A tleap script that builds the chain and sets N, CA, C and O, in Angstrom:
source leaprc.protein.ff14SB
mol = sequence {
  NMET GLU ASN LYS ILE THR LEU ALA ALA ARG
  LYS GLU HIE THR ASN PRO ILE LYS ARG ALA
  PHE SER ALA VAL SER ARG ARG CYS ARG THR
  ILE ALA THR PHE VAL THR THR MET LEU THR
  MET SER LEU MET THR THR VAL SER ALA PHE
  ALA ALA PRO ALA GLY GLY THR GLY GLY THR
  ASN GLY GLY THR VAL ASP GLY GLU ALA ALA
  PHE ASN SER VAL ILE GLY PHE PHE ALA THR
  TRP ILE GLY ARG ILE GLY LEU VAL VAL ALA
  PHE VAL GLY GLY VAL MET PHE ALA LEU ALA
  ILE LYS ASN ASP ASP ALA GLU ALA LYS THR
  ARG GLY LEU MET THR LEU ALA SER GLY PHE
  VAL VAL PHE ALA LEU THR LEU SER LEU ASN
  LEU PHE GLY ILE THR CALA
}
set mol.1.N position { 90.552 49.901 84.268 }
set mol.1.CA position { 90.836 48.507 84.399 }
set mol.1.C position { 89.782 47.869 85.302 }
set mol.1.O position { 89.487 48.397 86.374 }
set mol.2.N position { 89.224 46.760 84.890 }
set mol.2.CA position { 88.171 46.101 85.630 }
set mol.2.C position { 88.731 44.985 86.494 }
set mol.2.O position { 89.757 44.378 86.184 }
set mol.3.N position { 88.020 44.735 87.594 }
set mol.3.CA position { 88.406 43.657 88.489 }
set mol.3.C position { 87.721 42.384 88.020 }
set mol.3.O position { 86.498 42.271 88.100 }
set mol.4.N position { 88.495 41.432 87.533 }
set mol.4.CA position { 87.918 40.224 86.959 }
set mol.4.C position { 88.222 38.980 87.795 }
set mol.4.O position { 88.127 37.855 87.304 }
set mol.5.N position { 88.582 39.189 89.046 }
set mol.5.CA position { 88.869 38.037 89.901 }
set mol.5.C position { 87.553 37.459 90.375 }
set mol.5.O position { 86.764 38.142 91.028 }
set mol.6.N position { 87.326 36.247 90.058 }
set mol.6.CA position { 86.088 35.590 90.469 }
set mol.6.C position { 86.271 34.930 91.832 }
set mol.6.O position { 87.364 34.909 92.396 }
set mol.7.N position { 85.195 34.409 92.326 }
set mol.7.CA position { 85.235 33.746 93.627 }
set mol.7.C position { 86.121 32.511 93.583 }
set mol.7.O position { 86.834 32.225 94.545 }
set mol.8.N position { 86.081 31.777 92.477 }
set mol.8.CA position { 86.925 30.584 92.348 }
set mol.8.C position { 88.396 30.970 92.329 }
set mol.8.O position { 89.230 30.263 92.896 }
set mol.9.N position { 88.715 32.060 91.695 }
set mol.9.CA position { 90.104 32.500 91.642 }
set mol.9.C position { 90.571 32.938 93.024 }
set mol.9.O position { 91.733 32.732 93.374 }
set mol.10.N position { 89.692 33.536 93.811 }
set mol.10.CA position { 90.071 33.944 95.164 }
set mol.10.C position { 90.380 32.723 96.019 }
set mol.10.O position { 91.312 32.750 96.823 }
set mol.11.N position { 89.614 31.661 95.854 }
set mol.11.CA position { 89.853 30.449 96.628 }
set mol.11.C position { 91.190 29.809 96.275 }
set mol.11.O position { 91.830 29.198 97.131 }
set mol.12.N position { 91.607 29.941 95.053 }
set mol.12.CA position { 92.885 29.373 94.644 }
set mol.12.C position { 94.051 30.108 95.261 }
set mol.12.O position { 95.117 29.522 95.453 }
set mol.13.N position { 93.873 31.382 95.578 }
set mol.13.CA position { 94.972 32.202 96.084 }
set mol.13.C position { 94.963 32.325 97.603 }
set mol.13.O position { 95.567 33.253 98.141 }
set mol.14.N position { 94.291 31.411 98.311 }
set mol.14.CA position { 94.284 31.501 99.768 }
set mol.14.C position { 95.653 31.131 100.319 }
set mol.14.O position { 96.414 30.379 99.710 }
set mol.15.N position { 95.929 31.667 101.453 }
set mol.15.CA position { 97.212 31.479 102.102 }
set mol.15.C position { 97.280 30.074 102.720 }
set mol.15.O position { 96.386 29.713 103.485 }
set mol.16.N position { 98.308 29.270 102.414 }
set mol.16.CA position { 98.389 27.922 102.983 }
set mol.16.C position { 98.597 27.939 104.495 }
set mol.16.O position { 98.149 27.027 105.190 }
set mol.17.N position { 99.261 28.949 105.002 }
set mol.17.CA position { 99.463 29.054 106.452 }
set mol.17.C position { 98.128 29.298 107.148 }
set mol.17.O position { 97.847 28.749 108.213 }
set mol.18.N position { 97.314 30.142 106.510 }
set mol.18.CA position { 96.001 30.419 107.070 }
set mol.18.C position { 95.148 29.153 107.100 }
set mol.18.O position { 94.430 28.912 108.070 }
set mol.19.N position { 95.223 28.349 106.049 }
set mol.19.CA position { 94.484 27.094 106.017 }
set mol.19.C position { 94.979 26.138 107.102 }
set mol.19.O position { 94.178 25.433 107.717 }
set mol.20.N position { 96.296 26.109 107.341 }
set mol.20.CA position { 96.849 25.217 108.363 }
set mol.20.C position { 96.368 25.628 109.751 }
set mol.20.O position { 95.982 24.777 110.552 }
set mol.21.N position { 96.391 26.938 110.040 }
set mol.21.CA position { 95.917 27.405 111.339 }
set mol.21.C position { 94.415 27.162 111.499 }
set mol.21.O position { 93.943 26.895 112.604 }
set mol.22.N position { 93.679 27.254 110.421 }
set mol.22.CA position { 92.256 26.980 110.469 }
set mol.22.C position { 92.007 25.516 110.823 }
set mol.22.O position { 91.112 25.206 111.609 }
set mol.23.N position { 92.798 24.623 110.243 }
set mol.23.CA position { 92.658 23.200 110.557 }
set mol.23.C position { 93.035 22.922 112.007 }
set mol.23.O position { 92.367 22.145 112.690 }
set mol.24.N position { 94.105 23.559 112.476 }
set mol.24.CA position { 94.524 23.375 113.872 }
set mol.24.C position { 93.456 23.917 114.808 }
set mol.24.O position { 93.145 23.294 115.823 }
set mol.25.N position { 92.896 25.065 114.476 }
set mol.25.CA position { 91.850 25.653 115.304 }
set mol.25.C position { 90.628 24.742 115.351 }
set mol.25.O position { 90.024 24.572 116.410 }
set mol.26.N position { 90.262 24.161 114.223 }
set mol.26.CA position { 89.135 23.251 114.170 }
set mol.26.C position { 89.418 22.019 115.021 }
set mol.26.O position { 88.532 21.531 115.723 }
set mol.27.N position { 90.638 21.520 114.962 }
set mol.27.CA position { 91.033 20.343 115.745 }
set mol.27.C position { 90.993 20.669 117.245 }
set mol.27.O position { 90.538 19.853 118.046 }
set mol.28.N position { 91.472 21.865 117.620 }
set mol.28.CA position { 91.452 22.277 119.033 }
set mol.28.C position { 90.025 22.414 119.546 }
set mol.28.O position { 89.736 22.035 120.681 }
set mol.29.N position { 89.125 22.954 118.717 }
set mol.29.CA position { 87.725 23.069 119.127 }
set mol.29.C position { 87.109 21.690 119.324 }
set mol.29.O position { 86.326 21.488 120.252 }
set mol.30.N position { 87.454 20.745 118.465 }
set mol.30.CA position { 86.941 19.387 118.592 }
set mol.30.C position { 87.438 18.748 119.883 }
set mol.30.O position { 86.666 18.116 120.603 }
set mol.31.N position { 88.710 18.910 120.171 }
set mol.31.CA position { 89.278 18.334 121.399 }
set mol.31.C position { 88.663 19.000 122.630 }
set mol.31.O position { 88.328 18.321 123.601 }
set mol.32.N position { 88.513 20.322 122.594 }
set mol.32.CA position { 87.921 21.031 123.731 }
set mol.32.C position { 86.478 20.595 123.955 }
set mol.32.O position { 86.049 20.442 125.098 }
set mol.33.N position { 85.734 20.395 122.885 }
set mol.33.CA position { 84.360 19.930 123.019 }
set mol.33.C position { 84.316 18.530 123.614 }
set mol.33.O position { 83.477 18.240 124.466 }
set mol.34.N position { 85.221 17.661 123.165 }
set mol.34.CA position { 85.284 16.296 123.682 }
set mol.34.C position { 85.617 16.293 125.173 }
set mol.34.O position { 84.970 15.595 125.954 }
set mol.35.N position { 86.625 17.073 125.568 }
set mol.35.CA position { 87.036 17.117 126.979 }
set mol.35.C position { 85.927 17.692 127.845 }
set mol.35.O position { 85.662 17.183 128.934 }
set mol.36.N position { 85.280 18.744 127.373 }
set mol.36.CA position { 84.191 19.352 128.129 }
set mol.36.C position { 83.039 18.375 128.291 }
set mol.36.O position { 82.455 18.281 129.370 }
set mol.37.N position { 82.708 17.656 127.246 }
set mol.37.CA position { 81.639 16.665 127.322 }
set mol.37.C position { 81.981 15.562 128.309 }
set mol.37.O position { 81.134 15.148 129.100 }
set mol.38.N position { 83.214 15.087 128.267 }
set mol.38.CA position { 83.619 14.018 129.176 }
set mol.38.C position { 83.601 14.492 130.631 }
set mol.38.O position { 83.164 13.754 131.513 }
set mol.39.N position { 84.069 15.707 130.888 }
set mol.39.CA position { 84.037 16.235 132.254 }
set mol.39.C position { 82.605 16.400 132.750 }
set mol.39.O position { 82.297 16.079 133.898 }
set mol.40.N position { 81.739 16.898 131.885 }
set mol.40.CA position { 80.348 17.070 132.272 }
set mol.40.C position { 79.695 15.730 132.573 }
set mol.40.O position { 78.955 15.603 133.548 }
set mol.41.N position { 79.961 14.751 131.757 }
set mol.41.CA position { 79.378 13.428 131.992 }
set mol.41.C position { 79.922 12.794 133.275 }
set mol.41.O position { 79.183 12.118 133.992 }
set mol.42.N position { 81.205 13.007 133.568 }
set mol.42.CA position { 81.759 12.431 134.795 }
set mol.42.C position { 81.214 13.138 136.032 }
set mol.42.O position { 81.078 12.512 137.083 }
set mol.43.N position { 80.901 14.429 135.928 }
set mol.43.CA position { 80.334 15.142 137.068 }
set mol.43.C position { 78.873 14.777 137.292 }
set mol.43.O position { 78.360 14.930 138.401 }
set mol.44.N position { 78.207 14.301 136.261 }
set mol.44.CA position { 76.800 13.950 136.390 }
set mol.44.C position { 76.590 12.562 136.970 }
set mol.44.O position { 75.468 12.222 137.344 }
set mol.45.N position { 77.627 11.760 137.056 }
set mol.45.CA position { 77.477 10.422 137.614 }
set mol.45.C position { 77.387 10.512 139.128 }
set mol.45.O position { 77.953 11.418 139.742 }
set mol.46.N position { 76.677 9.573 139.720 }
set mol.46.CA position { 76.512 9.588 141.167 }
set mol.46.C position { 77.622 8.778 141.819 }
set mol.46.O position { 78.146 7.820 141.250 }
set mol.47.N position { 77.960 9.195 143.027 }
set mol.47.CA position { 78.987 8.499 143.802 }
set mol.47.C position { 78.365 8.129 145.135 }
set mol.47.O position { 77.808 8.982 145.826 }
set mol.48.N position { 78.461 6.874 145.489 }
set mol.48.CA position { 77.935 6.422 146.768 }
set mol.48.C position { 79.084 6.372 147.776 }
set mol.48.O position { 80.139 5.795 147.510 }
set mol.49.N position { 78.859 6.980 148.921 }
set mol.49.CA position { 79.866 6.966 149.973 }
set mol.49.C position { 79.246 6.335 151.211 }
set mol.49.O position { 78.156 6.714 151.640 }
set mol.50.N position { 79.948 5.379 151.770 }
set mol.50.CA position { 79.460 4.692 152.955 }
set mol.50.C position { 80.406 4.984 154.104 }
set mol.50.O position { 81.622 4.840 153.976 }
set mol.51.N position { 79.836 5.397 155.233 }
set mol.51.CA position { 80.640 5.689 156.403 }
set mol.51.C position { 80.275 4.709 157.510 }
set mol.51.O position { 79.109 4.355 157.681 }
set mol.52.N position { 81.270 4.282 158.246 }
set mol.52.CA position { 81.036 3.381 159.369 }
set mol.52.C position { 80.487 4.182 160.532 }
set mol.52.O position { 80.846 5.349 160.693 }
set mol.53.N position { 79.630 3.593 161.345 }
set mol.53.CA position { 79.114 4.298 162.515 }
set mol.53.C position { 80.245 4.621 163.494 }
set mol.53.O position { 81.333 4.050 163.422 }
set mol.54.N position { 79.962 5.543 164.403 }
set mol.54.CA position { 80.989 5.987 165.342 }
set mol.54.C position { 81.425 4.855 166.265 }
set mol.54.O position { 82.569 4.851 166.721 }
set mol.55.N position { 80.547 3.894 166.555 }
set mol.55.CA position { 80.899 2.767 167.410 }
set mol.55.C position { 81.910 1.841 166.742 }
set mol.55.O position { 82.661 1.144 167.424 }
set mol.56.N position { 81.929 1.833 165.428 }
set mol.56.CA position { 82.896 1.037 164.701 }
set mol.56.C position { 82.466 -0.387 164.420 }
set mol.56.O position { 83.123 -1.073 163.637 }
set mol.57.N position { 81.384 -0.862 165.032 }
set mol.57.CA position { 80.988 -2.253 164.843 }
set mol.57.C position { 79.782 -2.394 163.942 }
set mol.57.O position { 79.343 -3.518 163.696 }
set mol.58.N position { 79.247 -1.341 163.455 }
set mol.58.CA position { 78.101 -1.427 162.561 }
set mol.58.C position { 76.779 -1.520 163.278 }
set mol.58.O position { 75.800 -1.990 162.699 }
set mol.59.N position { 76.718 -1.085 164.525 }
set mol.59.CA position { 75.473 -1.097 165.280 }
set mol.59.C position { 74.492 -0.090 164.712 }
set mol.59.O position { 74.880 0.832 163.995 }
set mol.60.N position { 73.219 -0.270 165.035 }
set mol.60.CA position { 72.207 0.619 164.483 }
set mol.60.C position { 72.174 1.965 165.182 }
set mol.60.O position { 71.811 2.964 164.561 }
set mol.61.N position { 72.540 2.022 166.448 }
set mol.61.CA position { 72.474 3.279 167.181 }
set mol.61.C position { 73.851 3.788 167.588 }
set mol.61.O position { 73.933 4.672 168.440 }
set mol.62.N position { 74.891 3.290 167.039 }
set mol.62.CA position { 76.240 3.633 167.449 }
set mol.62.C position { 76.711 4.985 166.958 }
set mol.62.O position { 77.610 5.044 166.120 }
set mol.63.N position { 76.150 6.050 167.437 }
set mol.63.CA position { 76.625 7.386 167.094 }
set mol.63.C position { 76.030 7.955 165.822 }
set mol.63.O position { 76.462 9.018 165.376 }
set mol.64.N position { 75.068 7.298 165.229 }
set mol.64.CA position { 74.460 7.825 164.015 }
set mol.64.C position { 73.413 8.859 164.378 }
set mol.64.O position { 72.848 8.832 165.472 }
set mol.65.N position { 73.160 9.766 163.456 }
set mol.65.CA position { 72.178 10.821 163.658 }
set mol.65.C position { 71.024 10.573 162.708 }
set mol.65.O position { 71.228 10.276 161.530 }
set mol.66.N position { 69.818 10.695 163.221 }
set mol.66.CA position { 68.644 10.535 162.373 }
set mol.66.C position { 68.625 11.672 161.356 }
set mol.66.O position { 68.579 12.843 161.733 }
set mol.67.N position { 68.658 11.338 160.098 }
set mol.67.CA position { 68.745 12.342 159.039 }
set mol.67.C position { 67.538 13.247 158.969 }
set mol.67.O position { 67.672 14.449 158.738 }
set mol.68.N position { 66.363 12.684 159.166 }
set mol.68.CA position { 65.146 13.498 159.083 }
set mol.68.C position { 65.066 14.489 160.232 }
set mol.68.O position { 64.620 15.622 160.047 }
set mol.69.N position { 65.495 14.073 161.414 }
set mol.69.CA position { 65.478 14.982 162.564 }
set mol.69.C position { 66.476 16.115 162.365 }
set mol.69.O position { 66.190 17.264 162.702 }
set mol.70.N position { 67.649 15.794 161.819 }
set mol.70.CA position { 68.638 16.836 161.558 }
set mol.70.C position { 68.130 17.802 160.497 }
set mol.70.O position { 68.310 19.014 160.618 }
set mol.71.N position { 67.494 17.264 159.453 }
set mol.71.CA position { 66.930 18.113 158.404 }
set mol.71.C position { 65.857 19.034 158.962 }
set mol.71.O position { 65.824 20.223 158.646 }
set mol.72.N position { 64.983 18.483 159.789 }
set mol.72.CA position { 63.905 19.287 160.371 }
set mol.72.C position { 64.449 20.374 161.283 }
set mol.72.O position { 63.900 21.475 161.324 }
set mol.73.N position { 65.514 20.085 162.011 }
set mol.73.CA position { 66.071 21.112 162.895 }
set mol.73.C position { 66.713 22.238 162.086 }
set mol.73.O position { 66.600 23.409 162.449 }
set mol.74.N position { 67.380 21.889 161.002 }
set mol.74.CA position { 67.985 22.927 160.150 }
set mol.74.C position { 66.898 23.765 159.489 }
set mol.74.O position { 66.989 24.992 159.458 }
set mol.75.N position { 65.869 23.104 158.961 }
set mol.75.CA position { 64.764 23.830 158.332 }
set mol.75.C position { 64.044 24.702 159.359 }
set mol.75.O position { 63.640 25.822 159.045 }
set mol.76.N position { 63.880 24.198 160.581 }
set mol.76.CA position { 63.253 24.996 161.630 }
set mol.76.C position { 64.054 26.253 161.949 }
set mol.76.O position { 63.482 27.323 162.160 }
set mol.77.N position { 65.381 26.122 161.983 }
set mol.77.CA position { 66.230 27.290 162.237 }
set mol.77.C position { 66.074 28.330 161.134 }
set mol.77.O position { 65.879 29.515 161.402 }
set mol.78.N position { 66.165 27.859 159.873 }
set mol.78.CA position { 66.031 28.797 158.759 }
set mol.78.C position { 64.634 29.392 158.698 }
set mol.78.O position { 64.483 30.576 158.397 }
set mol.79.N position { 63.615 28.597 158.977 }
set mol.79.CA position { 62.243 29.100 158.927 }
set mol.79.C position { 62.026 30.181 159.972 }
set mol.79.O position { 61.315 31.154 159.722 }
set mol.80.N position { 62.627 30.018 161.132 }
set mol.80.CA position { 62.503 31.037 162.180 }
set mol.80.C position { 63.068 32.372 161.702 }
set mol.80.O position { 62.431 33.414 161.852 }
set mol.81.N position { 64.254 32.331 161.132 }
set mol.81.CA position { 64.880 33.577 160.696 }
set mol.81.C position { 64.226 34.156 159.450 }
set mol.81.O position { 64.128 35.375 159.315 }
set mol.82.N position { 63.783 33.307 158.546 }
set mol.82.CA position { 63.088 33.817 157.354 }
set mol.82.C position { 61.762 34.447 157.761 }
set mol.82.O position { 61.359 35.457 157.185 }
set mol.83.N position { 61.078 33.868 158.746 }
set mol.83.CA position { 59.852 34.477 159.257 }
set mol.83.C position { 60.107 35.830 159.878 }
set mol.83.O position { 59.317 36.757 159.698 }
set mol.84.N position { 61.194 35.956 160.602 }
set mol.84.CA position { 61.540 37.255 161.196 }
set mol.84.C position { 61.848 38.283 160.116 }
set mol.84.O position { 61.464 39.448 160.228 }
set mol.85.N position { 62.543 37.845 159.069 }
set mol.85.CA position { 62.834 38.762 157.955 }
set mol.85.C position { 61.536 39.174 157.267 }
set mol.85.O position { 61.387 40.325 156.855 }
set mol.86.N position { 60.584 38.225 157.140 }
set mol.86.CA position { 59.280 38.561 156.568 }
set mol.86.C position { 58.552 39.609 157.386 }
set mol.86.O position { 57.908 40.496 156.826 }
set mol.87.N position { 58.646 39.517 158.711 }
set mol.87.CA position { 58.019 40.535 159.562 }
set mol.87.C position { 58.692 41.893 159.402 }
set mol.87.O position { 58.022 42.925 159.444 }
set mol.88.N position { 60.013 41.901 159.217 }
set mol.88.CA position { 60.715 43.168 158.986 }
set mol.88.C position { 60.276 43.772 157.660 }
set mol.88.O position { 60.069 44.982 157.566 }
set mol.89.N position { 60.133 42.940 156.640 }
set mol.89.CA position { 59.676 43.440 155.338 }
set mol.89.C position { 58.255 43.988 155.457 }
set mol.89.O position { 57.938 45.020 154.865 }
set mol.90.N position { 57.400 43.306 156.215 }
set mol.90.CA position { 56.038 43.802 156.426 }
set mol.90.C position { 56.060 45.138 157.160 }
set mol.90.O position { 55.276 46.032 156.841 }
set mol.91.N position { 56.944 45.283 158.134 }
set mol.91.CA position { 57.068 46.553 158.854 }
set mol.91.C position { 57.500 47.674 157.914 }
set mol.91.O position { 56.956 48.777 157.959 }
set mol.92.N position { 58.485 47.382 157.061 }
set mol.92.CA position { 58.942 48.387 156.095 }
set mol.92.C position { 57.804 48.755 155.143 }
set mol.92.O position { 57.631 49.926 154.807 }
set mol.93.N position { 57.026 47.757 154.707 }
set mol.93.CA position { 55.878 48.041 153.844 }
set mol.93.C position { 54.845 48.904 154.533 }
set mol.93.O position { 54.246 49.777 153.904 }
set mol.94.N position { 54.625 48.672 155.828 }
set mol.94.CA position { 53.690 49.509 156.576 }
set mol.94.C position { 54.172 50.949 156.674 }
set mol.94.O position { 53.382 51.885 156.553 }
set mol.95.N position { 55.467 51.123 156.893 }
set mol.95.CA position { 56.021 52.479 156.944 }
set mol.95.C position { 55.912 53.143 155.576 }
set mol.95.O position { 55.573 54.323 155.488 }
set mol.96.N position { 56.196 52.401 154.511 }
set mol.96.CA position { 56.071 52.962 153.158 }
set mol.96.C position { 54.628 53.392 152.883 }
set mol.96.O position { 54.384 54.449 152.302 }
set mol.97.N position { 53.675 52.552 153.311 }
set mol.97.CA position { 52.272 52.889 153.101 }
set mol.97.C position { 51.868 54.128 153.900 }
set mol.97.O position { 51.143 54.987 153.399 }
set mol.98.N position { 52.340 54.215 155.140 }
set mol.98.CA position { 52.015 55.384 155.964 }
set mol.98.C position { 52.582 56.665 155.359 }
set mol.98.O position { 51.905 57.693 155.339 }
set mol.99.N position { 53.812 56.609 154.868 }
set mol.99.CA position { 54.398 57.797 154.245 }
set mol.99.C position { 53.700 58.145 152.936 }
set mol.99.O position { 53.617 59.317 152.568 }
set mol.100.N position { 53.200 57.140 152.235 }
set mol.100.CA position { 52.473 57.399 150.990 }
set mol.100.C position { 51.126 58.058 151.279 }
set mol.100.O position { 50.663 58.898 150.508 }
set mol.101.N position { 50.499 57.674 152.393 }
set mol.101.CA position { 49.242 58.334 152.767 }
set mol.101.C position { 49.515 59.797 153.097 }
set mol.101.O position { 48.728 60.676 152.745 }
set mol.102.N position { 50.626 60.052 153.769 }
set mol.102.CA position { 50.975 61.428 154.122 }
set mol.102.C position { 51.209 62.269 152.880 }
set mol.102.O position { 50.790 63.426 152.830 }
set mol.103.N position { 51.873 61.704 151.874 }
set mol.103.CA position { 52.190 62.454 150.654 }
set mol.103.C position { 51.094 62.363 149.602 }
set mol.103.O position { 51.169 63.047 148.580 }
set mol.104.N position { 50.077 61.533 149.828 }
set mol.104.CA position { 48.980 61.328 148.888 }
set mol.104.C position { 49.499 60.896 147.514 }
set mol.104.O position { 49.141 61.466 146.483 }
set mol.105.N position { 50.359 59.865 147.536 }
set mol.105.CA position { 50.955 59.325 146.315 }
set mol.105.C position { 50.370 57.935 146.072 }
set mol.105.O position { 50.615 57.009 146.845 }
set mol.106.N position { 49.595 57.792 144.992 }
set mol.106.CA position { 48.897 56.533 144.724 }
set mol.106.C position { 49.867 55.390 144.416 }
set mol.106.O position { 49.670 54.270 144.889 }
set mol.107.N position { 50.900 55.657 143.636 }
set mol.107.CA position { 51.852 54.596 143.282 }
set mol.107.C position { 52.628 54.122 144.506 }
set mol.107.O position { 52.881 52.927 144.660 }
set mol.108.N position { 53.005 55.053 145.373 }
set mol.108.CA position { 53.729 54.675 146.583 }
set mol.108.C position { 52.827 53.890 147.538 }
set mol.108.O position { 53.297 52.999 148.245 }
set mol.109.N position { 51.528 54.222 147.557 }
set mol.109.CA position { 50.594 53.457 148.385 }
set mol.109.C position { 50.534 52.009 147.910 }
set mol.109.O position { 50.540 51.075 148.713 }
set mol.110.N position { 50.476 51.842 146.602 }
set mol.110.CA position { 50.428 50.486 146.038 }
set mol.110.C position { 51.687 49.711 146.381 }
set mol.110.O position { 51.613 48.555 146.796 }
set mol.111.N position { 52.849 50.347 146.209 }
set mol.111.CA position { 54.114 49.666 146.540 }
set mol.111.C position { 54.176 49.316 148.020 }
set mol.111.O position { 54.630 48.232 148.385 }
set mol.112.N position { 53.718 50.235 148.879 }
set mol.112.CA position { 53.731 49.965 150.315 }
set mol.112.C position { 52.838 48.804 150.690 }
set mol.112.O position { 53.231 47.949 151.483 }
set mol.113.N position { 51.624 48.759 150.122 }
set mol.113.CA position { 50.713 47.658 150.429 }
set mol.113.C position { 51.243 46.334 149.875 }
set mol.113.O position { 51.088 45.299 150.523 }
set mol.114.N position { 51.859 46.346 148.700 }
set mol.114.CA position { 52.422 45.121 148.133 }
set mol.114.C position { 53.584 44.606 148.994 }
set mol.114.O position { 53.714 43.401 149.209 }
set mol.115.N position { 54.419 45.519 149.481 }
set mol.115.CA position { 55.529 45.128 150.341 }
set mol.115.C position { 55.012 44.595 151.670 }
set mol.115.O position { 55.532 43.611 152.196 }
set mol.116.N position { 53.994 45.243 152.208 }
set mol.116.CA position { 53.376 44.787 153.451 }
set mol.116.C position { 52.798 43.384 153.289 }
set mol.116.O position { 53.020 42.519 154.137 }
set mol.117.N position { 52.065 43.155 152.215 }
set mol.117.CA position { 51.456 41.855 151.969 }
set mol.117.C position { 52.509 40.782 151.727 }
set mol.117.O position { 52.371 39.661 152.217 }
set mol.118.N position { 53.550 41.106 150.983 }
set mol.118.CA position { 54.580 40.094 150.704 }
set mol.118.C position { 55.319 39.702 151.984 }
set mol.118.O position { 55.675 38.536 152.155 }
set mol.119.N position { 55.550 40.646 152.871 }
set mol.119.CA position { 56.189 40.315 154.145 }
set mol.119.C position { 55.338 39.381 154.979 }
set mol.119.O position { 55.854 38.439 155.581 }
set mol.120.N position { 54.020 39.636 155.021 }
set mol.120.CA position { 53.136 38.762 155.781 }
set mol.120.C position { 52.997 37.383 155.125 }
set mol.120.O position { 52.833 36.382 155.823 }
set mol.121.N position { 53.061 37.325 153.804 }
set mol.121.CA position { 52.994 36.028 153.125 }
set mol.121.C position { 54.231 35.193 153.470 }
set mol.121.O position { 54.116 33.996 153.732 }
set mol.122.N position { 55.392 35.810 153.470 }
set mol.122.CA position { 56.616 35.090 153.827 }
set mol.122.C position { 56.524 34.589 155.271 }
set mol.122.O position { 56.888 33.449 155.558 }
set mol.123.N position { 56.044 35.433 156.167 }
set mol.123.CA position { 55.899 35.022 157.563 }
set mol.123.C position { 54.904 33.874 157.705 }
set mol.123.O position { 55.151 32.936 158.463 }
set mol.124.N position { 53.783 33.936 156.984 }
set mol.124.CA position { 52.768 32.884 157.069 }
set mol.124.C position { 53.305 31.562 156.516 }
set mol.124.O position { 52.976 30.497 157.040 }
set mol.125.N position { 54.118 31.617 155.475 }
set mol.125.CA position { 54.679 30.383 154.930 }
set mol.125.C position { 55.616 29.711 155.922 }
set mol.125.O position { 55.662 28.483 155.995 }
set mol.126.N position { 56.357 30.495 156.682 }
set mol.126.CA position { 57.254 29.878 157.656 }
set mol.126.C position { 56.484 29.284 158.835 }
set mol.126.O position { 56.975 28.374 159.503 }
set mol.127.N position { 55.273 29.800 159.092 }
set mol.127.CA position { 54.458 29.226 160.166 }
set mol.127.C position { 53.741 27.961 159.721 }
set mol.127.O position { 53.286 27.186 160.562 }
set mol.128.N position { 53.631 27.739 158.426 }
set mol.128.CA position { 52.849 26.595 157.930 }
set mol.128.C position { 53.755 25.458 157.474 }
set mol.128.O position { 53.494 24.840 156.442 }
set mol.129.N position { 54.796 25.178 158.211 }
set mol.129.CA position { 55.698 24.083 157.831 }
set mol.129.C position { 55.026 22.711 157.932 }
set mol.129.O position { 55.425 21.773 157.241 }
set mol.130.N position { 54.012 22.590 158.788 }
set mol.130.CA position { 53.303 21.304 158.913 }
set mol.130.C position { 52.572 20.935 157.632 }
set mol.130.O position { 52.354 19.754 157.362 }
set mol.131.N position { 52.195 21.927 156.844 }
set mol.131.CA position { 51.541 21.640 155.568 }
set mol.131.C position { 52.475 20.933 154.606 }
set mol.131.O position { 52.039 20.172 153.742 }
set mol.132.N position { 53.761 21.193 154.764 }
set mol.132.CA position { 54.780 20.589 153.880 }
set mol.132.C position { 55.380 19.321 154.480 }
set mol.132.O position { 56.305 18.741 153.912 }
set mol.133.N position { 54.864 18.898 155.607 }
set mol.133.CA position { 55.379 17.677 156.243 }
set mol.133.C position { 56.662 17.888 157.019 }
set mol.133.O position { 57.399 16.934 157.269 }
set mol.134.N position { 56.942 19.134 157.406 }
set mol.134.CA position { 58.159 19.442 158.153 }
set mol.134.C position { 57.729 19.912 159.532 }
set mol.134.O position { 56.938 20.846 159.659 }
set mol.135.N position { 58.249 19.266 160.557 }
set mol.135.CA position { 57.933 19.673 161.924 }
set mol.135.C position { 59.117 20.443 162.484 }
set mol.135.O position { 60.225 19.916 162.580 }
set mol.136.N position { 58.877 21.671 162.847 }
set mol.136.CA position { 59.954 22.520 163.364 }
set mol.136.C position { 60.152 22.316 164.840 }
set mol.136.O position { 61.019 22.951 165.440 }
savepdb mol mol.pdb
quit
């Protein structure tokens, strides 16, 4: 006995419940896409917030903090610690290079020198904040 069911005949025998769930699923995906788009667009909008000075009368010096000075102090703090971490990385690279010389391992020598150089580059970048217009 041969199978003579064609593609058109298969489409006629589809389950109506399956078609209903497919339509509901399509509708849910559309709604989810719409809600996600709306949330994303609302998060991308800017919000302006205005705060009154600490004096309460709107004076120019009434408890306000200079934003650039605060930014520079925070950047100076982070630059100090990042520079110290760079020196630690350079120290580790120097130790790696020394151990590679002892073992006569060419690949380890390369890794040690690269680590040493990267540590010094990080340290040098933290010392050159004036190049970026930041005074620590």
